[in-house]
py3Dmol code that shows the C-alpha trace and the ligand (Angstrom):
import py3Dmol

protein = """\
ATOM      1  CA  MET A   1       0.000   0.000   0.000  1.00  0.00           C
ATOM      2  CA  SER A   2       1.285   3.509  -0.732  1.00  0.00           C
ATOM      3  CA  PRO A   3       2.126   5.656   2.312  1.00  0.00           C
ATOM      4  CA  LEU A   4      -0.808   7.879   1.388  1.00  0.00           C
ATOM      5  CA  ALA A   5      -3.297   5.017   1.289  1.00  0.00           C
ATOM      6  CA  ARG A   6      -1.887   3.764   4.582  1.00  0.00           C
ATOM      7  CA  LEU A   7      -2.393   7.153   6.138  1.00  0.00           C
ATOM      8  CA  VAL A   8      -5.998   7.320   4.939  1.00  0.00           C
ATOM      9  CA  VAL A   9      -6.766   3.879   6.311  1.00  0.00           C
ATOM     10  CA  PHE A  10      -4.954   4.652   9.528  1.00  0.00           C
ATOM     11  CA  VAL A  11      -6.823   7.909  10.012  1.00  0.00           C
ATOM     12  CA  ALA A  12     -10.152   6.294   9.145  1.00  0.00           C
ATOM     13  CA  PHE A  13      -9.562   3.605  11.742  1.00  0.00           C
ATOM     14  CA  SER A  14      -7.961   5.671  14.436  1.00  0.00           C
ATOM     15  CA  ALA A  15     -10.934   8.025  14.196  1.00  0.00           C
ATOM     16  CA  ALA A  16     -13.232   5.188  15.209  1.00  0.00           C
ATOM     17  CA  LEU A  17     -11.033   4.089  18.098  1.00  0.00           C
ATOM     18  CA  PRO A  18     -10.457   5.659  21.458  1.00  0.00           C
ATOM     19  CA  ILE A  19      -7.248   7.684  21.256  1.00  0.00           C
ATOM     20  CA  GLY A  20      -4.263   5.669  22.388  1.00  0.00           C
ATOM     21  CA  CYS A  21      -5.556   2.377  21.000  1.00  0.00           C
ATOM     22  CA  ALA A  22      -3.418   0.888  18.213  1.00  0.00           C
ATOM     23  CA  PRO A  23      -5.144   0.444  14.853  1.00  0.00           C
ATOM     24  CA  PRO A  24      -6.051  -3.182  14.057  1.00  0.00           C
ATOM     25  CA  ASP A  25      -3.545  -5.191  11.993  1.00  0.00           C
ATOM     26  CA  LYS A  26      -6.001  -6.139   9.302  1.00  0.00           C
ATOM     27  CA  VAL A  27      -7.885  -3.285   7.690  1.00  0.00           C
ATOM     28  CA  ASP A  28     -10.527  -3.534   5.023  1.00  0.00           C
ATOM     29  CA  PRO A  29      -9.314  -1.392   2.095  1.00  0.00           C
ATOM     30  CA  ASP A  30     -12.880  -1.083   0.834  1.00  0.00           C
ATOM     31  CA  ALA A  31     -14.182   0.251   4.160  1.00  0.00           C
ATOM     32  CA  ALA A  32     -16.491   3.232   3.626  1.00  0.00           C
ATOM     33  CA  PRO A  33     -14.921   6.572   4.592  1.00  0.00           C
ATOM     34  CA  PRO A  34     -16.408   8.461   7.550  1.00  0.00           C
ATOM     35  CA  PRO A  35     -19.346  10.782   6.730  1.00  0.00           C
ATOM     36  CA  GLY A  36     -17.752  14.261   6.946  1.00  0.00           C
ATOM     37  CA  PRO A  37     -14.590  15.447   5.211  1.00  0.00           C
ATOM     38  CA  TYR A  38     -11.594  13.354   6.274  1.00  0.00           C
ATOM     39  CA  PRO A  39      -7.837  13.943   5.991  1.00  0.00           C
ATOM     40  CA  VAL A  40      -6.317  12.446   2.845  1.00  0.00           C
ATOM     41  CA  SER A  41      -2.731  13.631   3.264  1.00  0.00           C
ATOM     42  CA  ALA A  42      -0.625  15.360   5.857  1.00  0.00           C
ATOM     43  CA  ASP A  43       2.664  17.237   5.897  1.00  0.00           C
ATOM     44  CA  PRO A  44       4.705  16.122   7.791  1.00  0.00           C
ATOM     45  CA  VAL A  45       3.757  12.572   6.857  1.00  0.00           C
ATOM     46  CA  GLU A  46       3.145   9.975   9.555  1.00  0.00           C
ATOM     47  CA  GLY A  47       6.440   8.848  11.056  1.00  0.00           C
ATOM     48  CA  GLU A  48       8.556  11.594   9.449  1.00  0.00           C
ATOM     49  CA  ALA A  49      11.800  12.346  11.316  1.00  0.00           C
ATOM     50  CA  GLY A  50      14.056  15.410  11.424  1.00  0.00           C
ATOM     51  CA  VAL A  51      11.071  17.756  11.100  1.00  0.00           C
ATOM     52  CA  PHE A  52      11.827  21.488  11.507  1.00  0.00           C
ATOM     53  CA  ILE A  53      11.018  22.862  14.947  1.00  0.00           C
ATOM     54  CA  ASP A  54       9.074  25.728  13.346  1.00  0.00           C
ATOM     55  CA  LYS A  55       7.154  23.393  11.009  1.00  0.00           C
ATOM     56  CA  VAL A  56       3.916  24.574   9.408  1.00  0.00           C
ATOM     57  CA  LEU A  57       1.537  21.595   9.328  1.00  0.00           C
ATOM     58  CA  ARG A  58      -0.644  21.169   6.251  1.00  0.00           C
ATOM     59  CA  THR A  59      -3.531  18.717   6.071  1.00  0.00           C
ATOM     60  CA  GLU A  60      -5.490  18.062   2.930  1.00  0.00           C
ATOM     61  CA  PHE A  61      -9.131  17.003   3.311  1.00  0.00           C
ATOM     62  CA  SER A  62     -11.410  14.960   1.056  1.00  0.00           C
ATOM     63  CA  ASP A  63     -13.842  17.913   0.871  1.00  0.00           C
ATOM     64  CA  HIS A  64     -13.882  21.489   2.177  1.00  0.00           C
ATOM     65  CA  ILE A  65     -14.082  22.064   5.897  1.00  0.00           C
ATOM     66  CA  ASP A  66     -15.986  25.041   7.305  1.00  0.00           C
ATOM     67  CA  GLY A  67     -13.392  27.609   8.363  1.00  0.00           C
ATOM     68  CA  HIS A  68     -15.771  28.997  11.000  1.00  0.00           C
ATOM     69  CA  GLY A  69     -15.333  25.809  13.021  1.00  0.00           C
ATOM     70  CA  ILE A  70     -11.573  26.295  13.368  1.00  0.00           C
ATOM     71  CA  LYS A  71     -10.841  27.105  16.986  1.00  0.00           C
ATOM     72  CA  ARG A  72      -7.864  26.243  19.141  1.00  0.00           C
ATOM     73  CA  SER A  73      -9.949  23.681  21.001  1.00  0.00           C
ATOM     74  CA  VAL A  74     -10.418  21.534  17.874  1.00  0.00           C
ATOM     75  CA  PHE A  75      -6.721  20.651  17.609  1.00  0.00           C
ATOM     76  CA  ARG A  76      -4.044  19.263  19.825  1.00  0.00           C
ATOM     77  CA  LEU A  77      -0.388  19.440  18.842  1.00  0.00           C
ATOM     78  CA  GLY A  78       1.235  17.652  21.734  1.00  0.00           C
ATOM     79  CA  SER A  79       4.371  15.925  22.849  1.00  0.00           C
ATOM     80  CA  GLY A  80       3.622  13.758  25.856  1.00  0.00           C
ATOM     81  CA  PRO A  81       1.849  15.980  28.380  1.00  0.00           C
ATOM     82  CA  VAL A  82       3.030  19.183  26.657  1.00  0.00           C
ATOM     83  CA  SER A  83       0.536  20.933  24.347  1.00  0.00           C
ATOM     84  CA  MET A  84       1.599  23.623  21.928  1.00  0.00           C
ATOM     85  CA  TRP A  85      -0.516  26.728  21.310  1.00  0.00           C
ATOM     86  CA  VAL A  86      -1.255  26.836  17.567  1.00  0.00           C
ATOM     87  CA  MET A  87      -2.539  29.268  14.956  1.00  0.00           C
ATOM     88  CA  SER A  88      -4.485  28.107  11.922  1.00  0.00           C
ATOM     89  CA  TYR A  89      -6.654  28.828   8.903  1.00  0.00           C
ATOM     90  CA  TYR A  90      -8.276  26.904   6.055  1.00  0.00           C
ATOM     91  CA  ASP A  91      -7.246  27.577   2.458  1.00  0.00           C
ATOM     92  CA  PRO A  92     -10.099  26.486   0.142  1.00  0.00           C
ATOM     93  CA  VAL A  93      -8.013  26.991  -3.020  1.00  0.00           C
ATOM     94  CA  ARG A  94      -5.399  24.408  -2.053  1.00  0.00           C
ATOM     95  CA  GLY A  95      -7.931  22.464   0.049  1.00  0.00           C
ATOM     96  CA  LYS A  96      -5.617  22.568   3.051  1.00  0.00           C
ATOM     97  CA  LEU A  97      -5.886  23.229   6.730  1.00  0.00           C
ATOM     98  CA  VAL A  98      -2.761  25.169   7.744  1.00  0.00           C
ATOM     99  CA  VAL A  99      -1.644  24.998  11.390  1.00  0.00           C
ATOM    100  CA  TRP A 100       1.531  26.406  12.864  1.00  0.00           C
ATOM    101  CA  PRO A 101       3.027  26.425  16.348  1.00  0.00           C
ATOM    102  CA  SER A 102       3.141  29.718  18.230  1.00  0.00           C
ATOM    103  CA  SER A 103       6.701  29.031  19.367  1.00  0.00           C
ATOM    104  CA  LEU A 104       9.421  26.519  18.557  1.00  0.00           C
ATOM    105  CA  LEU A 105       8.635  22.849  19.058  1.00  0.00           C
ATOM    106  CA  ARG A 106      10.797  20.895  21.460  1.00  0.00           C
ATOM    107  CA  LYS A 107      13.782  19.415  19.618  1.00  0.00           C
ATOM    108  CA  ASN A 108      14.214  15.658  19.046  1.00  0.00           C
ATOM    109  CA  ALA A 109      10.753  14.875  20.374  1.00  0.00           C
ATOM    110  CA  VAL A 110       7.740  12.984  19.085  1.00  0.00           C
ATOM    111  CA  TRP A 111       4.783  15.242  18.353  1.00  0.00           C
ATOM    112  CA  VAL A 112       1.229  14.121  17.704  1.00  0.00           C
ATOM    113  CA  PHE A 113      -1.236  16.283  15.766  1.00  0.00           C
ATOM    114  CA  GLU A 114      -4.759  15.365  16.647  1.00  0.00           C
ATOM    115  CA  LEU A 115      -8.252  16.552  15.721  1.00  0.00           C
ATOM    116  CA  LYS A 116     -10.869  16.886  18.447  1.00  0.00           C
ATOM    117  CA  GLU A 117     -14.651  17.288  18.113  1.00  0.00           C
ATOM    118  CA  GLY A 118     -16.030  20.445  16.552  1.00  0.00           C
ATOM    119  CA  LEU A 119     -14.820  20.694  12.973  1.00  0.00           C
ATOM    120  CA  THR A 120     -17.432  20.224  10.222  1.00  0.00           C
ATOM    121  CA  GLY A 121     -17.763  20.210   6.466  1.00  0.00           C
ATOM    122  CA  LEU A 122     -19.598  22.999   4.630  1.00  0.00           C
ATOM    123  CA  GLU A 123     -22.897  21.233   5.143  1.00  0.00           C
ATOM    124  CA  GLY A 124     -22.423  20.778   8.879  1.00  0.00           C
ATOM    125  CA  ASP A 125     -21.295  17.163   8.464  1.00  0.00           C
ATOM    126  CA  PRO A 126     -18.959  16.412  11.390  1.00  0.00           C
ATOM    127  CA  VAL A 127     -15.278  15.657  10.838  1.00  0.00           C
ATOM    128  CA  GLU A 128     -14.367  12.551  12.852  1.00  0.00           C
ATOM    129  CA  PRO A 129     -11.850  13.238  15.616  1.00  0.00           C
ATOM    130  CA  GLY A 130      -8.575  11.310  15.534  1.00  0.00           C
ATOM    131  CA  ILE A 131      -4.848  11.516  15.010  1.00  0.00           C
ATOM    132  CA  ILE A 132      -3.838  13.206  11.753  1.00  0.00           C
ATOM    133  CA  THR A 133      -0.101  12.640  11.924  1.00  0.00           C
ATOM    134  CA  SER A 134       2.775  12.096  14.307  1.00  0.00           C
ATOM    135  CA  PHE A 135       6.383  12.967  13.642  1.00  0.00           C
ATOM    136  CA  ARG A 136       9.762  13.532  15.262  1.00  0.00           C
ATOM    137  CA  THR A 137      11.443  16.926  15.329  1.00  0.00           C
ATOM    138  CA  GLY A 138      15.102  17.471  14.522  1.00  0.00           C
ATOM    139  CA  GLU A 139      17.051  20.468  15.785  1.00  0.00           C
ATOM    140  CA  GLU A 140      16.743  23.037  13.026  1.00  0.00           C
ATOM    141  CA  THR A 141      14.330  25.730  11.918  1.00  0.00           C
ATOM    142  CA  GLY A 142      13.459  26.172   8.255  1.00  0.00           C
ATOM    143  CA  ASP A 143       9.706  26.192   7.564  1.00  0.00           C
ATOM    144  CA  ASN A 144       7.841  29.047   9.175  1.00  0.00           C
ATOM    145  CA  MET A 145       5.795  30.483   6.294  1.00  0.00           C
ATOM    146  CA  PRO A 146       2.091  29.684   6.734  1.00  0.00           C
ATOM    147  CA  PHE A 147       1.387  31.785   3.578  1.00  0.00           C
ATOM    148  CA  PRO A 148       3.419  33.927   1.187  1.00  0.00           C
ATOM    149  CA  TRP A 149       2.948  37.619   2.100  1.00  0.00           C
ATOM    150  CA  THR A 150       0.614  39.018  -0.556  1.00  0.00           C
ATOM    151  CA  TYR A 151      -0.567  42.606  -1.088  1.00  0.00           C
ATOM    152  CA  TYR A 152      -3.456  44.411  -2.709  1.00  0.00           C
ATOM    153  CA  ASP A 153      -1.524  46.860  -4.910  1.00  0.00           C
ATOM    154  CA  ASN A 154       0.851  44.517  -6.726  1.00  0.00           C
ATOM    155  CA  ASP A 155      -0.875  41.161  -6.330  1.00  0.00           C
ATOM    156  CA  ALA A 156      -4.662  41.161  -5.862  1.00  0.00           C
ATOM    157  CA  ALA A 157      -5.649  44.444  -7.597  1.00  0.00           C
ATOM    158  CA  PRO A 158      -4.387  43.418 -11.067  1.00  0.00           C
ATOM    159  CA  ILE A 159      -6.607  40.293 -10.900  1.00  0.00           C
ATOM    160  CA  PHE A 160      -9.723  42.146  -9.682  1.00  0.00           C
ATOM    161  CA  ASN A 161      -9.173  44.949 -12.218  1.00  0.00           C
ATOM    162  CA  SER A 162      -8.693  42.719 -15.233  1.00  0.00           C
ATOM    163  CA  ARG A 163     -11.211  39.963 -14.451  1.00  0.00           C
ATOM    164  CA  CYS A 164     -13.908  41.413 -12.179  1.00  0.00           C
ATOM    165  CA  ALA A 165     -14.184  45.203 -12.304  1.00  0.00           C
ATOM    166  CA  SER A 166     -16.024  45.309 -15.659  1.00  0.00           C
ATOM    167  CA  CYS A 167     -19.101  44.058 -13.762  1.00  0.00           C
ATOM    168  CA  HIS A 168     -18.116  44.796 -10.164  1.00  0.00           C
ATOM    169  CA  GLY A 169     -17.280  48.468 -10.668  1.00  0.00           C
ATOM    170  CA  GLY A 170     -18.764  51.839 -11.587  1.00  0.00           C
ATOM    171  CA  ALA A 171     -21.742  53.545  -9.986  1.00  0.00           C
ATOM    172  CA  SER A 172     -23.912  50.426  -9.667  1.00  0.00           C
ATOM    173  CA  PRO A 173     -21.673  47.369  -9.417  1.00  0.00           C
ATOM    174  CA  MET A 174     -23.348  43.993  -9.960  1.00  0.00           C
ATOM    175  CA  ALA A 175     -24.586  42.270  -6.804  1.00  0.00           C
ATOM    176  CA  GLY A 176     -23.710  45.536  -4.976  1.00  0.00           C
ATOM    177  CA  LEU A 177     -20.123  44.302  -4.855  1.00  0.00           C
ATOM    178  CA  SER A 178     -17.396  46.699  -5.964  1.00  0.00           C
ATOM    179  CA  LEU A 179     -13.998  45.186  -6.697  1.00  0.00           C
ATOM    180  CA  GLU A 180     -12.596  48.100  -8.683  1.00  0.00           C
ATOM    181  CA  ASN A 181     -10.521  49.730  -5.945  1.00  0.00           C
ATOM    182  CA  ALA A 182      -9.654  49.480  -2.270  1.00  0.00           C
ATOM    183  CA  ASP A 183     -12.523  51.773  -1.192  1.00  0.00           C
ATOM    184  CA  GLY A 184     -15.033  49.605  -3.017  1.00  0.00           C
ATOM    185  CA  LEU A 185     -13.634  46.438  -1.489  1.00  0.00           C
ATOM    186  CA  TRP A 186     -13.588  47.804   2.034  1.00  0.00           C
ATOM    187  CA  GLN A 187     -17.150  49.132   1.723  1.00  0.00           C
ATOM    188  CA  THR A 188     -18.851  46.284  -0.108  1.00  0.00           C
ATOM    189  CA  ALA A 189     -16.805  43.146   0.600  1.00  0.00           C
ATOM    190  CA  MET A 190     -14.848  43.223   3.873  1.00  0.00           C
ATOM    191  CA  ASN A 191     -17.008  41.788   6.629  1.00  0.00           C
ATOM    192  CA  VAL A 192     -20.132  42.392   4.518  1.00  0.00           C
ATOM    193  CA  PRO A 193     -22.653  39.512   4.545  1.00  0.00           C
ATOM    194  CA  ALA A 194     -22.882  37.587   1.257  1.00  0.00           C
ATOM    195  CA  ASP A 195     -26.194  37.348  -0.608  1.00  0.00           C
ATOM    196  CA  GLY A 196     -25.423  33.762  -1.628  1.00  0.00           C
ATOM    197  CA  TRP A 197     -24.595  32.373   1.806  1.00  0.00           C
ATOM    198  CA  PRO A 198     -26.116  34.959   4.212  1.00  0.00           C
ATOM    199  CA  GLU A 199     -24.389  33.482   7.243  1.00  0.00           C
ATOM    200  CA  TRP A 200     -21.012  34.079   5.611  1.00  0.00           C
ATOM    201  CA  ASP A 201     -19.249  37.334   4.806  1.00  0.00           C
ATOM    202  CA  ARG A 202     -17.893  38.065   1.347  1.00  0.00           C
ATOM    203  CA  ILE A 203     -14.349  38.546   2.678  1.00  0.00           C
ATOM    204  CA  VAL A 204     -13.122  38.038   6.229  1.00  0.00           C
ATOM    205  CA  PRO A 205      -9.565  39.420   6.507  1.00  0.00           C
ATOM    206  CA  SER A 206      -7.072  36.679   7.468  1.00  0.00           C
ATOM    207  CA  ARG A 207      -9.695  33.958   6.945  1.00  0.00           C
ATOM    208  CA  PRO A 208      -9.917  32.679   3.358  1.00  0.00           C
ATOM    209  CA  GLY A 209     -11.825  29.648   4.673  1.00  0.00           C
ATOM    210  CA  GLU A 210     -14.589  31.943   5.947  1.00  0.00           C
ATOM    211  CA  SER A 211     -14.773  34.137   2.819  1.00  0.00           C
ATOM    212  CA  TYR A 212     -17.608  33.414   0.362  1.00  0.00           C
ATOM    213  CA  LEU A 213     -15.707  35.204  -2.439  1.00  0.00           C
ATOM    214  CA  VAL A 214     -13.087  32.443  -2.403  1.00  0.00           C
ATOM    215  CA  TYR A 215     -15.774  29.779  -2.894  1.00  0.00           C
ATOM    216  CA  LYS A 216     -17.232  31.840  -5.788  1.00  0.00           C
ATOM    217  CA  ILE A 217     -13.895  31.920  -7.648  1.00  0.00           C
ATOM    218  CA  ILE A 218     -13.176  28.227  -7.161  1.00  0.00           C
ATOM    219  CA  GLY A 219     -16.748  27.437  -8.248  1.00  0.00           C
ATOM    220  CA  ASP A 220     -17.643  25.149  -5.353  1.00  0.00           C
ATOM    221  CA  ARG A 221     -20.731  23.050  -6.144  1.00  0.00           C
ATOM    222  CA  ARG A 222     -22.616  24.659  -3.247  1.00  0.00           C
ATOM    223  CA  ILE A 223     -22.358  28.331  -4.323  1.00  0.00           C
ATOM    224  CA  VAL A 224     -25.464  30.260  -5.333  1.00  0.00           C
ATOM    225  CA  GLY A 225     -25.293  31.594  -8.929  1.00  0.00           C
ATOM    226  CA  LYS A 226     -22.240  31.119 -11.146  1.00  0.00           C
ATOM    227  CA  GLN A 227     -18.526  30.623 -10.680  1.00  0.00           C
ATOM    228  CA  MET A 228     -16.723  33.987 -10.918  1.00  0.00           C
ATOM    229  CA  PRO A 229     -15.740  35.528 -13.251  1.00  0.00           C
ATOM    230  CA  ARG A 230     -18.936  34.788 -15.169  1.00  0.00           C
ATOM    231  CA  ILE A 231     -20.430  35.754 -18.502  1.00  0.00           C
ATOM    232  CA  LEU A 232     -23.901  37.270 -18.404  1.00  0.00           C
ATOM    233  CA  MET A 233     -25.358  35.024 -21.103  1.00  0.00           C
ATOM    234  CA  GLU A 234     -27.111  31.925 -19.820  1.00  0.00           C
ATOM    235  CA  GLY A 235     -25.237  28.705 -20.428  1.00  0.00           C
ATOM    236  CA  ASP A 236     -21.857  30.346 -21.005  1.00  0.00           C
ATOM    237  CA  GLN A 237     -18.936  30.095 -18.611  1.00  0.00           C
ATOM    238  CA  ALA A 238     -16.070  32.566 -18.610  1.00  0.00           C
ATOM    239  CA  GLN A 239     -12.474  31.357 -18.354  1.00  0.00           C
ATOM    240  CA  PRO A 240     -11.984  30.755 -14.583  1.00  0.00           C
ATOM    241  CA  LEU A 241      -9.059  32.378 -12.801  1.00  0.00           C
ATOM    242  CA  SER A 242      -5.868  30.331 -13.095  1.00  0.00           C
ATOM    243  CA  GLN A 243      -4.825  28.228 -10.094  1.00  0.00           C
ATOM    244  CA  GLU A 244      -2.060  30.773  -9.440  1.00  0.00           C
ATOM    245  CA  GLU A 245      -4.523  33.699  -9.477  1.00  0.00           C
ATOM    246  CA  MET A 246      -6.871  31.859  -7.104  1.00  0.00           C
ATOM    247  CA  GLU A 247      -3.947  31.179  -4.770  1.00  0.00           C
ATOM    248  CA  THR A 248      -3.016  34.875  -4.898  1.00  0.00           C
ATOM    249  CA  VAL A 249      -6.534  35.884  -3.811  1.00  0.00           C
ATOM    250  CA  SER A 250      -6.528  33.314  -0.994  1.00  0.00           C
ATOM    251  CA  ASP A 251      -3.006  34.281   0.142  1.00  0.00           C
ATOM    252  CA  TRP A 252      -3.918  37.965   0.057  1.00  0.00           C
ATOM    253  CA  ILE A 253      -6.848  37.271   2.397  1.00  0.00           C
ATOM    254  CA  ALA A 254      -4.677  34.994   4.592  1.00  0.00           C
ATOM    255  CA  SER A 255      -2.065  37.778   4.797  1.00  0.00           C
ATOM    256  CA  GLY A 256      -4.728  40.026   6.346  1.00  0.00           C
ATOM    257  CA  THR A 257      -5.813  41.926   3.180  1.00  0.00           C
ATOM    258  CA  LEU A 258      -2.768  44.199   3.281  1.00  0.00           C
ATOM    259  CA  LEU A 259      -3.014  47.267   1.074  1.00  0.00           C
ATOM    260  CA  SER A 260       0.435  48.155  -0.164  1.00  0.00           C
ATOM    261  CA  THR A 261       3.674  46.319  -0.671  1.00  0.00           C
ATOM    262  CA  PRO A 262       6.289  47.651   1.785  1.00  0.00           C
TER     263      PRO A 262
END
"""
ligand_1 = """\
43
HEC
C -19.838 39.482 -16.481
C -20.044 40.073 -15.184
C -19.271 39.575 -13.978
C -17.917 39.367 -13.868
C -16.826 39.546 -14.908
C -17.696 38.978 -12.488
N -18.873 38.933 -11.804
Fe -19.145 38.445 -9.863
N -21.161 38.578 -10.070
C -21.806 38.952 -11.236
C -23.251 38.782 -11.048
C -24.335 39.092 -12.094
C -23.436 38.293 -9.736
C -24.752 37.852 -9.055
C -25.230 36.494 -9.620
C -24.278 35.332 -9.381
O -23.818 35.155 -8.226
O -23.964 34.577 -10.327
C -22.084 38.174 -9.150
C -21.853 37.730 -7.874
C -20.584 37.690 -7.278
C -20.339 37.339 -5.914
C -21.386 36.930 -4.890
C -21.852 38.082 -4.064
C -22.781 37.643 -2.945
O -22.816 38.386 -1.949
O -23.429 36.598 -3.049
C -18.995 37.405 -5.709
C -18.258 37.124 -4.413
C -18.399 37.790 -6.956
N -19.390 37.973 -7.900
C -17.045 37.930 -7.151
C -16.481 38.132 -8.408
C -15.071 38.102 -8.648
C -14.008 37.899 -7.568
C -14.893 38.302 -9.989
C -13.589 38.301 -10.757
C -12.692 37.211 -10.521
C -16.200 38.451 -10.581
N -17.144 38.346 -9.598
C -16.444 38.688 -11.938
C -21.221 39.388 -12.402
C -19.867 39.293 -12.689
"""
view = py3Dmol.view(width=600, height=400)
view.addModel(protein, "pdb")
view.setStyle({"model": 0}, {"cartoon": {"style": "trace"}})
view.addModel(ligand_1, "xyz")
view.setStyle({"model": 1}, {"stick": {}})
view.zoomTo()
view.show()
């Protein structure tokens, strides 16, 4: 079995077991996955050694998780009795939960990254608790970038201006959403409730996984209306943003919607 498949099976089984119980020797490879989104890969991988003591942990899920459910109490990054305070966000473009320790991890120690109750998928379907990965630290630092710093002026504005502002600009922008300049964004998008998913805001600074706009550009199956950018004729679909452009928008939000490059 590939290490990835092993991890999936391990996570699926450990989720159903009380923590601390070893997974059974024989696993059924055709076993149905748990109901909510489940982890399909983790970095660092299970059993990895020599991991940086400032490691950013990235977990890919089988489907999107609801960023609103991400609270410190839903994770444990621990080494024996020691628990590390972590920071985190969900990146819907890469489909990854990003978690990083608030200070350096203890060197040459085994760390276990575990999910507790509380995380759900976009439809409220619970994510099963369980161990995501365990690894051993080395002695060095070298991976402390939870996102590339991204700015409005040089990074996000060129995308909004070229692909969105023709409709989301001017005196009466479509859907009352203005993406043509910073004023428009701050007045009509930042912390402004979305029409499509009224319990969500269009953009929540620092939280791409809680920003409806990100789901509109990736064209998630659950959005209301069309993937953005759209064409106004029925039945036609505009060229979506490239993966790189989508990542720029997500990273700009994760960076805290910074205005200008220093
Ligand atoms: C051809 C016109 C057009 C273009 C180009 C366009 N949009 Fe839209 N947008 C609309 C219309 C019309 C709606 C409302 C209907 C819908 O959601 O499909 C909308 C809705 C939205 C919404 C949902 C607002 C809410 O509160 O529910 C978001 C977010 C959005 N657009 C973002 C973008 C982004 C980001 C781009 C560029 C990448 C973009 N749009 C490009 C016409 C456009």
